[in-house]
GULUM-423269 format. One record per residue: y negated, z negated, x of N, C-alpha, C, CB in turn. Coordinates in steps of 0.001 Angstrom, whole numbers, plus 500000, padded with zeros to 6 digits. Each point is the difference from the previous one (the first is absolute). Glycine has a CB too. Layout:
BEGIN
YZXYZXYZXYZX/...
REM end
This chain:
BEGIN
649217065173715505499633498588500159500438499465501176500035499731497806/499254499571502948500477499620501173500700498581499918498204501470501032/502207498188500157500733498649499961499021498892500260502154501029500822/497972498086498381499018498899500055500323498927500971499532500462497714/499832499191503182500221498938501076501420499992500568498284498593498859/502191502366501736501155499956500559499805499486501433500827501795498462/500033497119501695499698499386501315501056500481501118498969497905498732/500993501734502551500832500449500827501466499607499665498111499992501561/502228498672498057501044499534499645500701500778498776499020497938501021/500185502155498134500655500973498801500353501353500467498618498894498283/500734501776502586500174501284500463501403499938500754497356500522500157/502740498458500699501315499797500849501243499803499006498616498812502019/501176500289496985501037499917499070500440501258499247499194497798499851/499709502740499740500235501405499228500689500915500978497860499833498494/501864500318502841500664500891500877501510499725500299497755500274500929/502332498363499154501469499508500174500662500359498824499514498095501414/500078501729497463500894500532498687500287501331500094499018498522498505/499979502273501812500146501285499812501052500497501086497593500172498965/502247499312502288500896500294501114501444499658499609498129499552501663/502166499339497655501140499442499526500547500882498910499207497750500647/500113502857498622500448500914498979500376501298500523498625498878498475/500560501624502644500477501168500705501146499864500681497985500592500170/502239498238500544501330499652500750501096500138498992498923498329501651/500982500982497147500932499917499058500420501376499375499096497725499661/500008503113500179500151501376499595500777500800500950497939499815498858/501469500043502507500650500637501012501621499672500235497591500000500937/502797498651498936501325499607500096500719500438498763499386498105501458/500012502135497461500653500448498691500306501479500172498727498274498509/500453502444502214500115501462500219501180500182500992497425500466499589/502436498700501484501131500220501092501408499498499433498225499630502007/501868499496497139501285499608499293500420501098499265499464497710499812/499822503052499486500305501110499309500533501202500635498457499106498760/500746500988502472500462501031500924501333499835500574497775500275500487/502368498307499829501215499572500765501286500245498894498542498024501646/501168501691497084501108500121499027500338501622499746499208497598498816/499846503121501397500263501481499683500839500505501316497627500419498439/501999498979502758500511500524501213501628499422499911497402500011501496/502719498796498291501477499531500055500486500001498482499675498410502236/501447502225497744500779500178498757501557499664500078498280501782499487/502362498904499927501419499787499882500674500192501309499917500712497673/499527500147503190500416500251501342500061498697500902498989502321499697/500024496845500150499896498859500993501093498782499304497089500638500836/503447499493498076500735499179499369501581500249500138497956499790498566/502358501556501897501334500243500179500668499509501246499500501792498658/501667497799501195500730499373501118501606500683499977498376497537499793/501894502637501378501428500724500177500992498996500585498933502342500453/502246497984499391501226498936500546500706501109500951500552498143497616/499658501372503567500686500789500867501543499795499814497994499910501570/502863500665499428501485499843499776500359498672500333500496502292500476/498800496755500183500255498666500370499627499236498960499746500345502216/499564499997496786499384499102498885498663499448500377502267499335499288/497008501009501733498753499610500402498937500770499178500922499438502294/498096499802497242498876500576499327499092500696500952500169498278498302/499401502925501552499124500746500842498844500849499332501989500024501438/496953500423499064498902500708499285500216501555500193498315497974500380/502658502337500565500209501457500236501258500569499332498826499697502161/501066501436497289501081500470499236501119500491500832498444500532498281/502799499306501095501162500483501034499983501505500283501513498157499128/499162502101501834500273501569500447500904500552499038499785499653502474/499873501488496969500945500617499055501231500528500607498131500549498680/501837499586502810501163500712500775501165498811500064498301501754501630/501072497149498390501074498778500335500731499532498806498542499137501801/501196501440496827500500499570498818501527500272500031497751500397498820/502997498660500593501509500299499824500246500304498413500723498332502120/500029502610497536500282500426498696501026499016499463499461502448500503/500371497082498324500873498989499360500372500532498605498904498036501297/502369502019498425500412500452498647499812498759499158501723501818500776/497828498555497884499773499045499131501269499330499581498021501188499356/502950499624500630501363499580499461500486498767501000500657502607499013/498793497530502218500666499049500956499464498497499915500317502041501555/498556497877497763499429498740499969500601499168499003498032500910500800/502264497878499485500811499001499161498997498883499587502312500467501272/497670499437497482499109499015499508500859498746499412498192501924499482/501488496925501094500782498784499558500913499718501110499897500485497521/501036498837502002501117499463500895501013501278500188499799497321499071/500536502902502092500991501197500256501307499693499567498806500707501900/501970500114497421501303499734499506500994499638500974499464501433498341/501363497640501699500928499606501005501169500811499986499199497834499885/501409502600501179501175500707500026501170498960499505499054501646501971/502088498835497654500985499251499681500240498762501162500926502193498634/499111496683501235500131499021500976501537499823500227497735498859499340/502677500990501822501223499677500352500695498940499497499311500948501598/502003498943497990500492498766499471500036498930501127501364501281498244/498366497452501456499959499031501067501278499685500449498065499129499183/502181500661502161501257500074500654500453498385499763499411502184501938/501991498005498093500794498587499768499978499308501319501665500871498174/497848497784501658499827499229501288500760498765499960497786500899500327/502438498468500701500991498945500133499114498698500617502205501832500422/498082497041499038499348498789500404500718498829499677498020501070499776/501349497647500503500611498681499658498985499236499118501385499911502216/499147499512496784499131499098499110499695498717500845501088500878497704/497698498888502592499550498905500834499614498900499078499215501504501853/500378498755496977499690498919499078500139500469498614498484498988501608/502037500021497642500159500439498544499780498620499110501828502108500615/497379498016498455499822498722499075500621500456498730497750499039501017/503448500313498611500643500303498736499161499666498936502092499668500898/497307499181499039499169499408498792498856500994499578500445497531500841/498845502922500334498840500951499649500232501179499991498747498777500741/502393501763499928500581501455499859499223500931501063500547499688497308/499263499852503794499462500902501074500432499526501353498021500547498604/501848500312502291500296499784501337499470501048500844501906498821499347/498704501152501975499440500967501002501220500534500778497676498761500233/502304502657500159500926500679500681499425500188501420500925501092497871/499760498849503168499711500396501429500650501395500224499945497497500850/499277503636499292500583501244500254500595499993501453498360501125498340/502970499349501771500632499973501532499137501034500956502628499514499030/496951501535500245499548501101500926498495499612500494501536501904498696/497670497865500344498674499625500221499492498796500219499921501539498968/500915497487500606499623498547500154498878499464498887500525500345502635/499315500538496523498986499663498837500565499069498998498988502219500222/500091496906499231500630499272498991499456500476498645500342498036501571/500650502217497498499726500744498643500237498904499008500777502456500685/498318497707498240500087499131498911501144500328499138497642499683500114/503131499383499252501152500357499433499899499270498521501359500300502425/498728500113496352499926499461498761501399500243499220497383500363500070/503040498570499177501075499918499354500303501299499137499614497525500135/499293503123499319500059501170499076500650501180500669497940499221498848/502010500783502579500329501173500847501492499843500438497512500256500856/503227498651498831501344499897500385501040500870499216499309497753500684/501672502562500110501247500788499173500992498941499809499779502419501049/500266496631499782500956498850499918499700498839500676501514501499499759/499055497275500024499372498713500494499972499953501519500811498794497944/498067500535502338499814500102501619499506498542500270499264502741500316/501241496972501051499700498775500439499209500054501387502051499181498685/497350499635501732499410500018501244500923500285501042498438498544499209/501263502357501810500892500290501113500926501275499834499935497513500382/500024502984498421500875501056499663499286501348500599500964498689497758/499831502258502789499737501328500472499934500874498801501120499610502197/497680501155497716499916500787498779499393501538500413499605497626498465/500714503329500528499537501250499972498768499965499139502261500975500404/496677499811499830498701499872498980499315501411500460499513496998499829/499621503212499244499024501051500125498634499241499951501525501895498879/497586498640502076498532499358500133499025500756499207500430499225502310/498751500335496932498951500646499272498822498990500264501548501261498120/497320499387501759498644499516500176499626499120498600499321502226501667/500278496627498510499676499222498883498585499562500051502305499303499847/497328499938499319498555499514499968499585499334501148500157499776497770/500639499409502773499551499190501316500701500456501287499622497964498553/501242503025501299500743500416501221501356500744499529498977497922501425/501959501936499568501274500753499653500913499087499045499921501310502353/500762499245496880500836499355498998501340500576500114498116499584498471/503064499628501516501215500378500002500309500370498588500525498644501983/500288502557497783500422500591498617501462500258500204497708501168499339/502891498787499543501456500437500028500847499283501064499240502241499200/500722496569500662500640498936501192501392499888499630497912498464500426/503105501811500435501399499649499948500552499379501204500211501756498509/500975497690501275500605499278501254500725501161500915500459497595498588/499253502286502791500609501178500662501471499664500209497807500691501184/502969500365498568501386499861500247500468501124501132500319499035497451/499777500543503788500210500879501051500964499976500957498129500063499620/
REM end
């Protein structure tokens, strides 16, 4: 059975639809071919010795052998820390009512925080003292403070 009264405009519309369908099918086929060609190999990235990402694999000759036992995971264990040295300084400020003050180290000219809980004996402003310096929350703190007798 033939087509009834097919006008020129109807023919053009039908041809455009068929062409569009063919183009869509062609794109679908190209996409399938592209997916087959590209695979896991295109997605692999390598890291060189400087930490940069590259697409070329490293040379096997340049590899450095590392013992698994040499790798430390976490914070490395500290060796025994030396006992802090006994320093000498002068009490530059001390507030009896609040129980704190500051010591100026003779050697380094640093100001260290001084708290009443770290005294071995009564201390006043201007006294020359011996002490050990330790790192506190906000800086150096004087510990084991005693009057210098020398």
